[in-house]
C-alpha positions in Angstrom: 14.4 -42.2 -26.4 16.2 -41.1 -29.6 19.3 -40.1 -27.8 19.0 -43.4 -26.0 18.6 -45.7 -28.7 18.7 -43.8 -32.0 16.9 -42.4 -34.6 13.0 -43.5 -34.8 13.0 -45.8 -38.1 9.0 -44.5 -39.5 9.3 -41.2 -38.0 5.8 -39.8 -40.6 4.0 -43.0 -39.0 4.7 -42.1 -35.5 3.7 -38.5 -36.2 0.0 -40.6 -37.2 -0.3 -42.7 -33.8 0.7 -39.8 -32.1 -2.3 -37.6 -33.6 -4.7 -40.6 -32.7 -3.4 -40.4 -29.4 -4.7 -37.2 -28.7 -7.8 -37.6 -30.8 -8.5 -40.6 -28.3 -7.5 -38.8 -25.4 -9.6 -35.2 -26.4 -12.4 -36.2 -23.9 -10.7 -37.8 -20.8 -11.2 -34.6 -18.9 -15.1 -34.6 -19.2 -15.3 -38.3 -18.8 -13.0 -37.8 -15.7 -15.4 -35.7 -14.1 -18.7 -38.0 -14.7 -16.8 -40.2 -12.4 -16.1 -37.9 -9.9 -19.7 -36.6 -10.3 -21.1 -40.3 -9.7 -19.0 -40.3 -6.8 -20.1 -37.4 -5.0 -24.1 -37.6 -6.0 -24.5 -41.3 -7.0 -26.3 -40.7 -10.0 -24.5 -40.5 -13.6 -24.9 -36.8 -14.9 -26.8 -35.8 -18.0 -23.7 -34.4 -19.9 -22.7 -38.0 -19.9 -24.4 -39.4 -22.5 -23.7 -37.0 -25.0 -19.7 -36.8 -24.5 -19.8 -40.5 -23.9 -21.9 -40.9 -27.7 -18.9 -38.6 -28.9 -15.9 -40.5 -27.6 -17.6 -43.7 -29.0 -17.3 -42.3 -32.5 -14.0 -41.4 -32.0 -12.6 -44.3 -31.2 -14.7 -46.2 -34.2 -12.8 -43.4 -36.4 -9.9 -44.0 -34.7 -9.6 -47.8 -34.7 -10.5 -47.8 -38.5 -7.1 -45.7 -38.9 -5.4 -47.6 -37.1 -6.2 -50.6 -38.8 -4.9 -49.3 -42.0 -1.9 -47.8 -40.7 -1.2 -51.2 -39.3 -2.1 -52.9 -42.4 0.4 -50.2 -44.4 3.8 -49.6 -41.9 3.3 -53.3 -39.4 2.8 -53.5 -35.6 4.1 -50.5 -34.6 7.5 -51.1 -32.1 9.4 -49.2 -29.8 12.2 -49.3 -32.2 10.5 -48.3 -35.1 7.9 -45.4 -33.7 8.6 -44.8 -30.3 7.1 -45.8 -26.9 4.5 -43.5 -26.5 3.7 -43.4 -30.6 3.9 -47.3 -29.8 0.9 -47.4 -27.5 -2.0 -45.9 -29.9 -3.0 -49.3 -30.6 -3.3 -50.1 -27.5 -5.0 -47.4 -25.9 -7.6 -47.1 -29.2 -7.6 -51.3 -28.7 -8.4 -50.9 -25.4 -11.4 -47.9 -25.7 -13.4 -50.2 -28.2 -16.8 -51.7 -27.8 -17.0 -55.7 -27.4 -13.9 -58.0 -27.4 -13.0 -59.0 -30.8 -10.9 -56.4 -32.1 -9.0 -56.7 -28.2 -8.9 -60.4 -28.6 -7.5 -60.3 -32.1 -5.3 -58.2 -31.3 -3.9 -59.5 -27.8 -1.1 -62.2 -29.2 0.7 -59.2 -31.2 0.7 -57.0 -27.7 1.8 -60.1 -25.7 4.6 -60.8 -28.1 5.3 -56.6 -28.3 5.1 -56.7 -24.3 7.4 -59.5 -23.7 10.0 -58.9 -26.5 10.2 -55.1 -24.6 9.0 -53.5 -27.7 5.6 -52.5 -26.8 4.2 -51.7 -23.3 3.6 -54.2 -20.8 1.0 -52.0 -18.3 -1.0 -51.8 -21.8 -0.8 -55.7 -22.6 -2.2 -56.5 -18.7 -5.2 -54.0 -19.3 -6.1 -55.2 -21.9 -6.0 -59.0 -21.4 -7.8 -58.2 -17.9 -10.5 -55.8 -20.1 -11.4 -59.1 -22.3 -11.3 -61.5 -19.0 -13.7 -59.3 -17.0 -15.9 -58.3 -19.8 -15.9 -62.1 -21.2 -17.5 -62.7 -16.6 -13.5 -64.5 -16.3 -11.1 -63.6 -13.7 -8.5 -60.8 -13.8 -5.2 -62.1 -13.6 -3.0 -58.5 -13.3 -5.4 -56.5 -11.4 -6.1 -54.0 -13.9 -9.7 -53.2 -14.2 -12.0 -51.5 -11.8 -15.7 -51.3 -10.7 -17.4 -49.0 -8.2 -18.7 -50.7 -4.8 -21.5 -50.2 -2.7 -19.8 -46.9 -1.4 -19.5 -45.6 -4.8 -15.6 -46.5 -4.7 -13.3 -48.1 -7.3 -12.1 -51.3 -6.2 -10.4 -54.3 -8.9 -12.8 -57.1 -10.1 -12.1 -60.2 -8.7 -8.6 -61.4 -9.0 -7.5 -64.8 -10.2 -5.5 -66.4 -7.6 -5.1 -63.0 -5.8 -2.5 -64.2 -3.8 0.2 -64.7 -6.3 -0.8 -61.7 -8.2 2.5 -60.0 -7.8 4.3 -62.8 -8.8 2.2 -62.3 -12.0 3.0 -58.9 -12.1 6.4 -58.8 -11.8 7.3 -61.6 -14.5 5.8 -59.1 -17.2 7.9 -55.8 -15.4 4.4 -54.8 -13.4 4.8 -52.6 -9.7 3.1 -54.6 -6.8 -0.7 -54.2 -6.6 -1.0 -52.7 -3.4 1.5 -49.6 -4.4 -0.4 -49.7 -8.1 -4.3 -49.9 -6.4 -3.0 -47.3 -4.0 -2.0 -45.2 -6.8 -3.9 -45.1 -9.1 -7.5 -45.5 -7.4 -6.4 -45.1 -3.5 -7.5 -48.8 -2.6 -5.6 -50.7 0.0 -4.7 -54.0 -1.1 -4.9 -56.7 1.7 -4.2 -59.9 0.5 -0.6 -61.4 1.8 1.5 -62.5 -1.2 3.0 -65.9 -2.1 5.0 -67.5 -4.7 5.2 -70.4 -6.0 
């Protein structure tokens, strides 16, 4: 990144953000194992609950830290801290319980995406998560649920025949390719353009 774009403007800030990402992701392998267990056995394993509680605690601590960092240094952008570090608040905000903070920061996240200074993939995930968690149809097809066969599928999408057009507008891959790669789901809705 630095070879192509020059030195980071705030390398110290970048290091703090990267440390938060590592802390946030520390239990993800164990949580993935619980999903595999559920798909295979149809029930949540007993060890999920303490791991989930620990993940929530980490999330709360990380969020407090990220808010203070944003207050001190401003919103992290690619040119300021690099691509990976700039994703820290997006990952942390997406893992919080409740929608209040996601809704608070969504305009900043969208602005960074549209200015090519932030992740449009994470913007789409957070935007869709807010919609799904407030009982609305998602737009980009980024949020999943288990069906009756314990297989992941996307939550319903608003105007699904136009989802690729919306995804392409922010630089995301076609929904069919994304869902096959991400959750091994076969998307069959024929795409249109307006």
